[in-house]
PyMOL Python script that loads the backbone (N, CA, C, O; Angstrom):
from pymol import cmd

cmd.read_pdbstr("""\
ATOM      1  N   MET A   1     -13.938 -23.135   7.077  1.00  0.00           N
ATOM      2  CA  MET A   1     -13.714 -22.800   8.464  1.00  0.00           C
ATOM      3  C   MET A   1     -13.497 -21.300   8.608  1.00  0.00           C
ATOM      4  O   MET A   1     -12.860 -20.665   7.767  1.00  0.00           O
ATOM      5  N   LYS A   2     -14.014 -20.772   9.643  1.00  0.00           N
ATOM      6  CA  LYS A   2     -13.843 -19.353   9.936  1.00  0.00           C
ATOM      7  C   LYS A   2     -12.440 -19.123  10.513  1.00  0.00           C
ATOM      8  O   LYS A   2     -12.035 -19.831  11.435  1.00  0.00           O
ATOM      9  N   PRO A   3     -11.688 -18.138   9.981  1.00  0.00           N
ATOM     10  CA  PRO A   3     -10.337 -17.875  10.487  1.00  0.00           C
ATOM     11  C   PRO A   3     -10.350 -17.449  11.962  1.00  0.00           C
ATOM     12  O   PRO A   3     -11.342 -16.918  12.460  1.00  0.00           O
ATOM     13  N   ILE A   4      -9.254 -17.687  12.629  1.00  0.00           N
ATOM     14  CA  ILE A   4      -9.081 -17.256  14.014  1.00  0.00           C
ATOM     15  C   ILE A   4      -8.428 -15.879  13.997  1.00  0.00           C
ATOM     16  O   ILE A   4      -7.332 -15.722  13.459  1.00  0.00           O
ATOM     17  N   LYS A   5      -9.083 -14.892  14.574  1.00  0.00           N
ATOM     18  CA  LYS A   5      -8.515 -13.551  14.638  1.00  0.00           C
ATOM     19  C   LYS A   5      -7.557 -13.482  15.827  1.00  0.00           C
ATOM     20  O   LYS A   5      -7.911 -13.846  16.949  1.00  0.00           O
ATOM     21  N   ILE A   6      -6.346 -13.011  15.563  1.00  0.00           N
ATOM     22  CA  ILE A   6      -5.296 -12.928  16.573  1.00  0.00           C
ATOM     23  C   ILE A   6      -5.001 -11.457  16.841  1.00  0.00           C
ATOM     24  O   ILE A   6      -4.806 -10.669  15.917  1.00  0.00           O
ATOM     25  N   LYS A   7      -4.973 -11.104  18.124  1.00  0.00           N
ATOM     26  CA  LYS A   7      -4.587  -9.748  18.522  1.00  0.00           C
ATOM     27  C   LYS A   7      -3.202  -9.827  19.141  1.00  0.00           C
ATOM     28  O   LYS A   7      -2.983 -10.541  20.119  1.00  0.00           O
ATOM     29  N   ALA A   8      -2.264  -9.075  18.551  1.00  0.00           N
ATOM     30  CA  ALA A   8      -0.886  -9.071  19.038  1.00  0.00           C
ATOM     31  C   ALA A   8      -0.180  -7.830  18.518  1.00  0.00           C
ATOM     32  O   ALA A   8      -0.641  -7.190  17.573  1.00  0.00           O
ATOM     33  N   GLU A   9       0.938  -7.498  19.140  1.00  0.00           N
ATOM     34  CA  GLU A   9       1.719  -6.328  18.736  1.00  0.00           C
ATOM     35  C   GLU A   9       2.651  -6.620  17.562  1.00  0.00           C
ATOM     36  O   GLU A   9       2.908  -5.743  16.737  1.00  0.00           O
ATOM     37  N   THR A  10       3.154  -7.849  17.487  1.00  0.00           N
ATOM     38  CA  THR A  10       4.134  -8.188  16.459  1.00  0.00           C
ATOM     39  C   THR A  10       3.740  -9.475  15.745  1.00  0.00           C
ATOM     40  O   THR A  10       2.903 -10.238  16.227  1.00  0.00           O
ATOM     41  N   ALA A  11       4.354  -9.700  14.596  1.00  0.00           N
ATOM     42  CA  ALA A  11       4.120 -10.942  13.861  1.00  0.00           C
ATOM     43  C   ALA A  11       4.594 -12.142  14.673  1.00  0.00           C
ATOM     44  O   ALA A  11       3.946 -13.189  14.662  1.00  0.00           O
ATOM     45  N   ALA A  12       5.708 -12.004  15.374  1.00  0.00           N
ATOM     46  CA  ALA A  12       6.224 -13.099  16.202  1.00  0.00           C
ATOM     47  C   ALA A  12       5.245 -13.451  17.311  1.00  0.00           C
ATOM     48  O   ALA A  12       5.007 -14.627  17.584  1.00  0.00           O
ATOM     49  N   ALA A  13       4.677 -12.435  17.951  1.00  0.00           N
ATOM     50  CA  ALA A  13       3.701 -12.673  19.016  1.00  0.00           C
ATOM     51  C   ALA A  13       2.431 -13.299  18.451  1.00  0.00           C
ATOM     52  O   ALA A  13       1.864 -14.207  19.059  1.00  0.00           O
ATOM     53  N   ALA A  14       1.983 -12.820  17.294  1.00  0.00           N
ATOM     54  CA  ALA A  14       0.784 -13.381  16.667  1.00  0.00           C
ATOM     55  C   ALA A  14       1.000 -14.852  16.329  1.00  0.00           C
ATOM     56  O   ALA A  14       0.114 -15.680  16.543  1.00  0.00           O
ATOM     57  N   SER A  15       2.167 -15.171  15.806  1.00  0.00           N
ATOM     58  CA  SER A  15       2.487 -16.557  15.472  1.00  0.00           C
ATOM     59  C   SER A  15       2.487 -17.428  16.727  1.00  0.00           C
ATOM     60  O   SER A  15       1.942 -18.532  16.717  1.00  0.00           O
ATOM     61  N   ALA A  16       3.090 -16.940  17.799  1.00  0.00           N
ATOM     62  CA  ALA A  16       3.153 -17.708  19.051  1.00  0.00           C
ATOM     63  C   ALA A  16       1.757 -17.955  19.618  1.00  0.00           C
ATOM     64  O   ALA A  16       1.466 -19.054  20.090  1.00  0.00           O
ATOM     65  N   ILE A  17       0.907 -16.958  19.575  1.00  0.00           N
ATOM     66  CA  ILE A  17      -0.465 -17.110  20.072  1.00  0.00           C
ATOM     67  C   ILE A  17      -1.220 -18.117  19.219  1.00  0.00           C
ATOM     68  O   ILE A  17      -1.900 -18.999  19.744  1.00  0.00           O
ATOM     69  N   TYR A  18      -1.102 -17.985  17.905  1.00  0.00           N
ATOM     70  CA  TYR A  18      -1.775 -18.915  16.993  1.00  0.00           C
ATOM     71  C   TYR A  18      -1.291 -20.343  17.245  1.00  0.00           C
ATOM     72  O   TYR A  18      -2.103 -21.262  17.349  1.00  0.00           O
ATOM     73  N   CYS A  19       0.014 -20.533  17.343  1.00  0.00           N
ATOM     74  CA  CYS A  19       0.568 -21.879  17.537  1.00  0.00           C
ATOM     75  C   CYS A  19       0.137 -22.473  18.878  1.00  0.00           C
ATOM     76  O   CYS A  19      -0.093 -23.678  18.970  1.00  0.00           O
ATOM     77  N   ALA A  20       0.026 -21.654  19.906  1.00  0.00           N
ATOM     78  CA  ALA A  20      -0.450 -22.147  21.201  1.00  0.00           C
ATOM     79  C   ALA A  20      -1.902 -22.617  21.093  1.00  0.00           C
ATOM     80  O   ALA A  20      -2.262 -23.657  21.644  1.00  0.00           O
ATOM     81  N   LYS A  21      -2.726 -21.856  20.387  1.00  0.00           N
ATOM     82  CA  LYS A  21      -4.124 -22.261  20.176  1.00  0.00           C
ATOM     83  C   LYS A  21      -4.194 -23.544  19.347  1.00  0.00           C
ATOM     84  O   LYS A  21      -4.986 -24.439  19.641  1.00  0.00           O
ATOM     85  N   ARG A  22      -3.358 -23.625  18.310  1.00  0.00           N
ATOM     86  CA  ARG A  22      -3.300 -24.813  17.460  1.00  0.00           C
ATOM     87  C   ARG A  22      -2.915 -26.043  18.276  1.00  0.00           C
ATOM     88  O   ARG A  22      -3.565 -27.084  18.180  1.00  0.00           O
ATOM     89  N   ASP A  23      -1.868 -25.925  19.069  1.00  0.00           N
ATOM     90  CA  ASP A  23      -1.389 -27.053  19.866  1.00  0.00           C
ATOM     91  C   ASP A  23      -2.421 -27.484  20.902  1.00  0.00           C
ATOM     92  O   ASP A  23      -2.601 -28.679  21.138  1.00  0.00           O
ATOM     93  N   ALA A  24      -3.097 -26.526  21.517  1.00  0.00           N
ATOM     94  CA  ALA A  24      -4.113 -26.835  22.525  1.00  0.00           C
ATOM     95  C   ALA A  24      -5.328 -27.521  21.904  1.00  0.00           C
ATOM     96  O   ALA A  24      -6.028 -28.282  22.573  1.00  0.00           O
ATOM     97  N   SER A  25      -5.573 -27.251  20.631  1.00  0.00           N
ATOM     98  CA  SER A  25      -6.757 -27.822  19.980  1.00  0.00           C
ATOM     99  C   SER A  25      -6.605 -29.315  19.701  1.00  0.00           C
ATOM    100  O   SER A  25      -7.588 -30.055  19.716  1.00  0.00           O
ATOM    101  N   GLY A  26      -5.384 -29.752  19.450  1.00  0.00           N
ATOM    102  CA  GLY A  26      -5.160 -31.142  19.095  1.00  0.00           C
ATOM    103  C   GLY A  26      -5.554 -31.484  17.668  1.00  0.00           C
ATOM    104  O   GLY A  26      -5.513 -32.653  17.282  1.00  0.00           O
ATOM    105  N   HIS A  27      -5.937 -30.485  16.874  1.00  0.00           N
ATOM    106  CA  HIS A  27      -6.365 -30.709  15.493  1.00  0.00           C
ATOM    107  C   HIS A  27      -5.200 -30.591  14.525  1.00  0.00           C
ATOM    108  O   HIS A  27      -4.237 -29.869  14.782  1.00  0.00           O
ATOM    109  N   GLY A  28      -5.293 -31.296  13.423  1.00  0.00           N
ATOM    110  CA  GLY A  28      -4.316 -31.194  12.351  1.00  0.00           C
ATOM    111  C   GLY A  28      -4.654 -30.074  11.403  1.00  0.00           C
ATOM    112  O   GLY A  28      -5.636 -29.355  11.591  1.00  0.00           O
ATOM    113  N   ALA A  29      -3.835 -29.930  10.384  1.00  0.00           N
ATOM    114  CA  ALA A  29      -3.987 -28.826   9.431  1.00  0.00           C
ATOM    115  C   ALA A  29      -5.331 -28.817   8.720  1.00  0.00           C
ATOM    116  O   ALA A  29      -5.850 -27.752   8.385  1.00  0.00           O
ATOM    117  N   SER A  30      -5.901 -30.000   8.485  1.00  0.00           N
ATOM    118  CA  SER A  30      -7.175 -30.043   7.763  1.00  0.00           C
ATOM    119  C   SER A  30      -8.360 -29.641   8.633  1.00  0.00           C
ATOM    120  O   SER A  30      -9.432 -29.342   8.108  1.00  0.00           O
ATOM    121  N   LYS A  31      -8.188 -29.627   9.940  1.00  0.00           N
ATOM    122  CA  LYS A  31      -9.288 -29.314  10.857  1.00  0.00           C
ATOM    123  C   LYS A  31      -9.118 -27.986  11.593  1.00  0.00           C
ATOM    124  O   LYS A  31     -10.060 -27.503  12.221  1.00  0.00           O
ATOM    125  N   PHE A  32      -7.924 -27.391  11.521  1.00  0.00           N
ATOM    126  CA  PHE A  32      -7.673 -26.148  12.260  1.00  0.00           C
ATOM    127  C   PHE A  32      -7.608 -24.982  11.282  1.00  0.00           C
ATOM    128  O   PHE A  32      -6.883 -25.053  10.290  1.00  0.00           O
ATOM    129  N   PRO A  33      -8.350 -23.911  11.545  1.00  0.00           N
ATOM    130  CA  PRO A  33      -8.405 -22.785  10.595  1.00  0.00           C
ATOM    131  C   PRO A  33      -7.132 -21.945  10.583  1.00  0.00           C
ATOM    132  O   PRO A  33      -6.324 -21.996  11.510  1.00  0.00           O
ATOM    133  N   VAL A  34      -6.976 -21.180   9.525  1.00  0.00           N
ATOM    134  CA  VAL A  34      -5.876 -20.221   9.441  1.00  0.00           C
ATOM    135  C   VAL A  34      -6.114 -19.115  10.459  1.00  0.00           C
ATOM    136  O   VAL A  34      -7.232 -18.918  10.935  1.00  0.00           O
ATOM    137  N   GLY A  35      -5.061 -18.408  10.780  1.00  0.00           N
ATOM    138  CA  GLY A  35      -5.169 -17.234  11.639  1.00  0.00           C
ATOM    139  C   GLY A  35      -5.144 -15.972  10.794  1.00  0.00           C
ATOM    140  O   GLY A  35      -4.640 -15.962   9.671  1.00  0.00           O
ATOM    141  N   ILE A  36      -5.698 -14.912  11.359  1.00  0.00           N
ATOM    142  CA  ILE A  36      -5.655 -13.590  10.726  1.00  0.00           C
ATOM    143  C   ILE A  36      -5.118 -12.605  11.756  1.00  0.00           C
ATOM    144  O   ILE A  36      -5.633 -12.510  12.871  1.00  0.00           O
ATOM    145  N   TRP A  37      -4.080 -11.876  11.370  1.00  0.00           N
ATOM    146  CA  TRP A  37      -3.493 -10.854  12.237  1.00  0.00           C
ATOM    147  C   TRP A  37      -3.240  -9.617  11.380  1.00  0.00           C
ATOM    148  O   TRP A  37      -2.425  -9.656  10.458  1.00  0.00           O
ATOM    149  N   ASN A  38      -3.925  -8.535  11.677  1.00  0.00           N
ATOM    150  CA  ASN A  38      -3.748  -7.273  10.951  1.00  0.00           C
ATOM    151  C   ASN A  38      -3.776  -7.464   9.429  1.00  0.00           C
ATOM    152  O   ASN A  38      -3.008  -6.830   8.705  1.00  0.00           O
ATOM    153  N   GLY A  39      -4.654  -8.330   8.958  1.00  0.00           N
ATOM    154  CA  GLY A  39      -4.789  -8.565   7.531  1.00  0.00           C
ATOM    155  C   GLY A  39      -3.841  -9.609   6.971  1.00  0.00           C
ATOM    156  O   GLY A  39      -3.950  -9.981   5.802  1.00  0.00           O
ATOM    157  N   HIS A  40      -2.926 -10.079   7.775  1.00  0.00           N
ATOM    158  CA  HIS A  40      -1.970 -11.111   7.371  1.00  0.00           C
ATOM    159  C   HIS A  40      -2.532 -12.485   7.718  1.00  0.00           C
ATOM    160  O   HIS A  40      -3.174 -12.649   8.756  1.00  0.00           O
ATOM    161  N   HIS A  41      -2.297 -13.466   6.859  1.00  0.00           N
ATOM    162  CA  HIS A  41      -2.686 -14.838   7.162  1.00  0.00           C
ATOM    163  C   HIS A  41      -1.588 -15.513   7.969  1.00  0.00           C
ATOM    164  O   HIS A  41      -0.402 -15.265   7.752  1.00  0.00           O
ATOM    165  N   ILE A  42      -1.990 -16.364   8.896  1.00  0.00           N
ATOM    166  CA  ILE A  42      -1.047 -17.205   9.638  1.00  0.00           C
ATOM    167  C   ILE A  42      -1.374 -18.642   9.271  1.00  0.00           C
ATOM    168  O   ILE A  42      -2.494 -19.104   9.490  1.00  0.00           O
ATOM    169  N   SER A  43      -0.403 -19.346   8.716  1.00  0.00           N
ATOM    170  CA  SER A  43      -0.635 -20.727   8.298  1.00  0.00           C
ATOM    171  C   SER A  43      -0.404 -21.684   9.469  1.00  0.00           C
ATOM    172  O   SER A  43       0.122 -21.301  10.514  1.00  0.00           O
ATOM    173  N   TYR A  44      -0.807 -22.924   9.267  1.00  0.00           N
ATOM    174  CA  TYR A  44      -0.761 -23.939  10.324  1.00  0.00           C
ATOM    175  C   TYR A  44       0.633 -24.070  10.937  1.00  0.00           C
ATOM    176  O   TYR A  44       0.761 -24.364  12.126  1.00  0.00           O
ATOM    177  N   ASN A  45       1.675 -23.855  10.135  1.00  0.00           N
ATOM    178  CA  ASN A  45       3.038 -23.972  10.640  1.00  0.00           C
ATOM    179  C   ASN A  45       3.511 -22.725  11.386  1.00  0.00           C
ATOM    180  O   ASN A  45       4.656 -22.667  11.834  1.00  0.00           O
ATOM    181  N   GLY A  46       2.635 -21.731  11.521  1.00  0.00           N
ATOM    182  CA  GLY A  46       2.966 -20.520  12.268  1.00  0.00           C
ATOM    183  C   GLY A  46       3.559 -19.404  11.436  1.00  0.00           C
ATOM    184  O   GLY A  46       3.829 -18.322  11.958  1.00  0.00           O
ATOM    185  N   ARG A  47       3.769 -19.647  10.143  1.00  0.00           N
ATOM    186  CA  ARG A  47       4.289 -18.571   9.298  1.00  0.00           C
ATOM    187  C   ARG A  47       3.233 -17.493   9.112  1.00  0.00           C
ATOM    188  O   ARG A  47       2.044 -17.774   8.968  1.00  0.00           O
ATOM    189  N   VAL A  48       3.703 -16.252   9.119  1.00  0.00           N
ATOM    190  CA  VAL A  48       2.835 -15.097   8.894  1.00  0.00           C
ATOM    191  C   VAL A  48       3.161 -14.573   7.501  1.00  0.00           C
ATOM    192  O   VAL A  48       4.320 -14.317   7.175  1.00  0.00           O
ATOM    193  N   TRP A  49       2.122 -14.420   6.686  1.00  0.00           N
ATOM    194  CA  TRP A  49       2.281 -14.063   5.274  1.00  0.00           C
ATOM    195  C   TRP A  49       1.858 -12.621   5.026  1.00  0.00           C
ATOM    196  O   TRP A  49       0.959 -12.101   5.686  1.00  0.00           O
ATOM    197  N   GLU A  50       2.520 -11.987   4.067  1.00  0.00           N
ATOM    198  CA  GLU A  50       2.205 -10.586   3.764  1.00  0.00           C
ATOM    199  C   GLU A  50       0.738 -10.433   3.379  1.00  0.00           C
ATOM    200  O   GLU A  50       0.154 -11.286   2.712  1.00  0.00           O
ATOM    201  N   ALA A  51       0.170  -9.329   3.818  1.00  0.00           N
ATOM    202  CA  ALA A  51      -1.253  -9.068   3.599  1.00  0.00           C
ATOM    203  C   ALA A  51      -1.526  -8.720   2.142  1.00  0.00           C
ATOM    204  O   ALA A  51      -0.677  -8.157   1.451  1.00  0.00           O
ATOM    205  N   GLY A  52      -2.720  -9.064   1.691  1.00  0.00           N
ATOM    206  CA  GLY A  52      -3.183  -8.655   0.374  1.00  0.00           C
ATOM    207  C   GLY A  52      -2.693  -9.495  -0.782  1.00  0.00           C
ATOM    208  O   GLY A  52      -2.971  -9.171  -1.937  1.00  0.00           O
ATOM    209  N   LYS A  53      -1.967 -10.572  -0.504  1.00  0.00           N
ATOM    210  CA  LYS A  53      -1.483 -11.434  -1.583  1.00  0.00           C
ATOM    211  C   LYS A  53      -1.859 -12.875  -1.285  1.00  0.00           C
ATOM    212  O   LYS A  53      -2.027 -13.269  -0.131  1.00  0.00           O
ATOM    213  N   GLU A  54      -1.985 -13.639  -2.337  1.00  0.00           N
ATOM    214  CA  GLU A  54      -2.340 -15.054  -2.226  1.00  0.00           C
ATOM    215  C   GLU A  54      -1.149 -15.906  -2.657  1.00  0.00           C
ATOM    216  O   GLU A  54      -0.245 -15.437  -3.349  1.00  0.00           O
ATOM    217  N   PHE A  55      -1.170 -17.151  -2.235  1.00  0.00           N
ATOM    218  CA  PHE A  55      -0.154 -18.099  -2.663  1.00  0.00           C
ATOM    219  C   PHE A  55      -0.217 -18.240  -4.182  1.00  0.00           C
ATOM    220  O   PHE A  55      -1.326 -18.339  -4.708  1.00  0.00           O
ATOM    221  N   PRO A  56       0.844 -18.255  -4.892  1.00  0.00           N
ATOM    222  CA  PRO A  56       2.239 -18.334  -4.464  1.00  0.00           C
ATOM    223  C   PRO A  56       2.941 -16.983  -4.399  1.00  0.00           C
ATOM    224  O   PRO A  56       4.156 -16.929  -4.208  1.00  0.00           O
ATOM    225  N   ASP A  57       2.195 -15.894  -4.556  1.00  0.00           N
ATOM    226  CA  ASP A  57       2.813 -14.565  -4.593  1.00  0.00           C
ATOM    227  C   ASP A  57       3.136 -13.995  -3.223  1.00  0.00           C
ATOM    228  O   ASP A  57       4.016 -13.142  -3.103  1.00  0.00           O
ATOM    229  N   ALA A  58       2.442 -14.451  -2.190  1.00  0.00           N
ATOM    230  CA  ALA A  58       2.676 -13.926  -0.844  1.00  0.00           C
ATOM    231  C   ALA A  58       4.039 -14.386  -0.331  1.00  0.00           C
ATOM    232  O   ALA A  58       4.449 -15.523  -0.564  1.00  0.00           O
ATOM    233  N   LYS A  59       4.719 -13.510   0.355  1.00  0.00           N
ATOM    234  CA  LYS A  59       6.009 -13.820   0.974  1.00  0.00           C
ATOM    235  C   LYS A  59       5.813 -13.903   2.484  1.00  0.00           C
ATOM    236  O   LYS A  59       5.015 -13.162   3.057  1.00  0.00           O
ATOM    237  N   ALA A  60       6.536 -14.796   3.110  1.00  0.00           N
ATOM    238  CA  ALA A  60       6.469 -14.897   4.570  1.00  0.00           C
ATOM    239  C   ALA A  60       7.156 -13.678   5.175  1.00  0.00           C
ATOM    240  O   ALA A  60       8.289 -13.350   4.823  1.00  0.00           O
ATOM    241  N   ILE A  61       6.452 -13.010   6.093  1.00  0.00           N
ATOM    242  CA  ILE A  61       7.068 -11.880   6.796  1.00  0.00           C
ATOM    243  C   ILE A  61       7.609 -12.317   8.147  1.00  0.00           C
ATOM    244  O   ILE A  61       8.397 -11.603   8.766  1.00  0.00           O
ATOM    245  N   TYR A  62       7.185 -13.493   8.605  1.00  0.00           N
ATOM    246  CA  TYR A  62       7.719 -14.069   9.835  1.00  0.00           C
ATOM    247  C   TYR A  62       7.646 -15.584   9.733  1.00  0.00           C
ATOM    248  O   TYR A  62       6.623 -16.140   9.336  1.00  0.00           O
ATOM    249  N   ASN A  63       8.732 -16.241  10.094  1.00  0.00           N
ATOM    250  CA  ASN A  63       8.787 -17.695  10.109  1.00  0.00           C
ATOM    251  C   ASN A  63       9.315 -18.130  11.475  1.00  0.00           C
ATOM    252  O   ASN A  63      10.475 -17.872  11.796  1.00  0.00           O
ATOM    253  N   PRO A  64       8.481 -18.787  12.284  1.00  0.00           N
ATOM    254  CA  PRO A  64       8.945 -19.170  13.624  1.00  0.00           C
ATOM    255  C   PRO A  64      10.144 -20.109  13.595  1.00  0.00           C
ATOM    256  O   PRO A  64      10.900 -20.165  14.566  1.00  0.00           O
ATOM    257  N   ALA A  65      10.333 -20.838  12.521  1.00  0.00           N
ATOM    258  CA  ALA A  65      11.489 -21.737  12.426  1.00  0.00           C
ATOM    259  C   ALA A  65      12.804 -20.952  12.435  1.00  0.00           C
ATOM    260  O   ALA A  65      13.838 -21.484  12.838  1.00  0.00           O
ATOM    261  N   ASP A  66      12.772 -19.707  11.999  1.00  0.00           N
ATOM    262  CA  ASP A  66      13.978 -18.882  11.995  1.00  0.00           C
ATOM    263  C   ASP A  66      14.418 -18.507  13.406  1.00  0.00           C
ATOM    264  O   ASP A  66      15.576 -18.144  13.616  1.00  0.00           O
ATOM    265  N   ASP A  67      13.502 -18.589  14.379  1.00  0.00           N
ATOM    266  CA  ASP A  67      13.815 -18.235  15.759  1.00  0.00           C
ATOM    267  C   ASP A  67      14.285 -19.418  16.594  1.00  0.00           C
ATOM    268  O   ASP A  67      14.753 -19.239  17.718  1.00  0.00           O
ATOM    269  N   ARG A  68      14.164 -20.627  16.049  1.00  0.00           N
ATOM    270  CA  ARG A  68      14.566 -21.816  16.809  1.00  0.00           C
ATOM    271  C   ARG A  68      16.082 -21.980  16.737  1.00  0.00           C
ATOM    272  O   ARG A  68      16.688 -21.817  15.678  1.00  0.00           O
ATOM    273  N   PRO A  69      16.680 -22.306  17.877  1.00  0.00           N
ATOM    274  CA  PRO A  69      18.126 -22.569  17.835  1.00  0.00           C
ATOM    275  C   PRO A  69      18.404 -23.856  17.061  1.00  0.00           C
ATOM    276  O   PRO A  69      17.628 -24.810  17.115  1.00  0.00           O
ATOM    277  N   PHE A  70      19.497 -23.862  16.358  1.00  0.00           N
ATOM    278  CA  PHE A  70      19.881 -25.060  15.633  1.00  0.00           C
ATOM    279  C   PHE A  70      20.428 -26.086  16.625  1.00  0.00           C
ATOM    280  O   PHE A  70      21.057 -25.712  17.615  1.00  0.00           O
ATOM    281  N   PRO A  71      20.196 -27.365  16.370  1.00  0.00           N
ATOM    282  CA  PRO A  71      20.776 -28.384  17.248  1.00  0.00           C
ATOM    283  C   PRO A  71      22.297 -28.310  17.206  1.00  0.00           C
ATOM    284  O   PRO A  71      22.891 -27.984  16.179  1.00  0.00           O
ATOM    285  N   LYS A  72      22.914 -28.621  18.346  1.00  0.00           N
ATOM    286  CA  LYS A  72      24.366 -28.605  18.396  1.00  0.00           C
ATOM    287  C   LYS A  72      24.925 -29.690  17.492  1.00  0.00           C
ATOM    288  O   LYS A  72      24.415 -30.809  17.428  1.00  0.00           O
ATOM    289  N   GLN A  73      25.972 -29.325  16.808  1.00  0.00           N
ATOM    290  CA  GLN A  73      26.657 -30.292  15.957  1.00  0.00           C
ATOM    291  C   GLN A  73      27.664 -31.058  16.804  1.00  0.00           C
ATOM    292  O   GLN A  73      28.435 -30.472  17.563  1.00  0.00           O
ATOM    293  N   HIS A  74      27.640 -32.351  16.662  1.00  0.00           N
ATOM    294  CA  HIS A  74      28.597 -33.198  17.386  1.00  0.00           C
ATOM    295  C   HIS A  74      29.705 -33.590  16.435  1.00  0.00           C
ATOM    296  O   HIS A  74      29.443 -34.181  15.388  1.00  0.00           O
ATOM    297  N   ASN A  75      30.918 -33.277  16.778  1.00  0.00           N
ATOM    298  CA  ASN A  75      32.065 -33.617  15.934  1.00  0.00           C
ATOM    299  C   ASN A  75      32.777 -34.826  16.484  1.00  0.00           C
ATOM    300  O   ASN A  75      33.773 -35.270  15.912  1.00  0.00           O
TER     301      ASN A  75
END
""", "prot")
cmd.dss("prot")
cmd.show_as("cartoon", "prot")
cmd.util.cbc("prot")
cmd.orient("prot")
């Protein structure tokens, strides 16, 4: 599959754009291509990976899960 090129100012914005396209497509990970933003790969889960490295050496430079609020704990 040909990667989806994402134009954005930040990794967070690139991830959000990619995830919106992914969600609108209705496709799963096996049918939806990776994203590319400024040489960085964006994986199906929205993580943006450092450019120029491959798994398992690449480190995530942005993880959208880190921006989600944690559910309230009920005591």
